[in-house]
C-alpha positions, 0 to 999 in steps of 0.5 A: 516530492520535491522534484515534482510536488504538483505532479499527481501521485495517485488516483483512487476512489477518492481523486487525485492527490500530489506528491506534495499533499501525499507527502504532508499526508504521511509526515503528519501520521508519522508524527502521530506515530511517534507521539504514540511512541511507535519506532524502531524495533516495533511491529505496525500492522497495515490493514487497508485496502488500495488507496491514499490511506495505504500508501500513507500508513506504509511509507509513515511506518518506515519514515518512523523506523517501526516494521511494517507487516501487511496484512490481508484485509480478507483476513476475519478475526481468528486470521487477525489475531494470529497474524497479531500475537505472531509479529507482536503488533502493538499498533495497526493502521487500518480503514475505518471499516475494520476498526471492529474486526481488529478490536475483536482480534487483539489488545492493539492502539488503532489508528485511522490514517484517514483521520489524522489531520494534516498539519505543521511539524516534521516527525524524526526520521530513523532508519527503515525496518522490515517489511513483512509480507504474508503468505497466503496461509493455504497450508495453515495460519499464514506465516511472515516472510521479513524482508529488509528494504534494500534498493539492490533486491528489486534492481533485478526485477525493476529494471527487467520490468522497465526494459520490457514494458519501455515505462518511463519517469511519470508514467501512469500505471493502473494498479488494481492488484490488491497492495499488501501482496508483493506484486501489488506493492511492488508496482505501487514503488516501481510508480512512485519510484518512476514518479508516476501516477498510480491509478487503483480503486479499493475494489477490483471492478473490471468495467470501473478499472477499465474506465479509470485506466482509460480517463487517465491514458494509462500507459501499463496496467499490472494484473493477475491471472484471475482478473485478466479473466474478469477483464477478456469475459467483460470483453466478450460480454461487450461485444 
């Protein structure tokens, strides 16, 4: 935000948002979290689809020093209840579509990042807490895998990606992979670390995603095998 305030940080279903605009949204949400007493030693759940609300929620939570617990948007009431209980989540940042589901899952304070007005005031910045990624839950209830955010832990993977892809500062990277997963989150952070532009949509749609990547001259695309299969099927259908 300091180096490239007007550069586009993200293009999602709501359009483009610059680094400066994104920073203001993050700081405003962090101020709101601080007003609610959220801080170090507490866990905040993030239940948002890909887009600016997800990014705002994650960085605002980190800014006030609370633990970030990334939750699967496919979780139904039972899985949400288990996650809220096991991680002692007291505050949930979620999209409007999940408000009722979260309310049924537990007694937590619910905040929609999109509902927080962008205003003045600067949050008190604390040392970032932990990042918690949940397992798929294929053998039982999803389990948290806490990670302490440290640049050293990501350097090896990041440098390998940069070496093989030749991505550089300002690269435009399509990230249709859910950002609550390790791959999607990692590519989001890499894109922001490069001062680049993340191209994403709330829901994966092969044709819409390819259109978005084409319109904005994406330099790279991040997908998992299942997504790639849909893209290849689309190519066959066009032929």
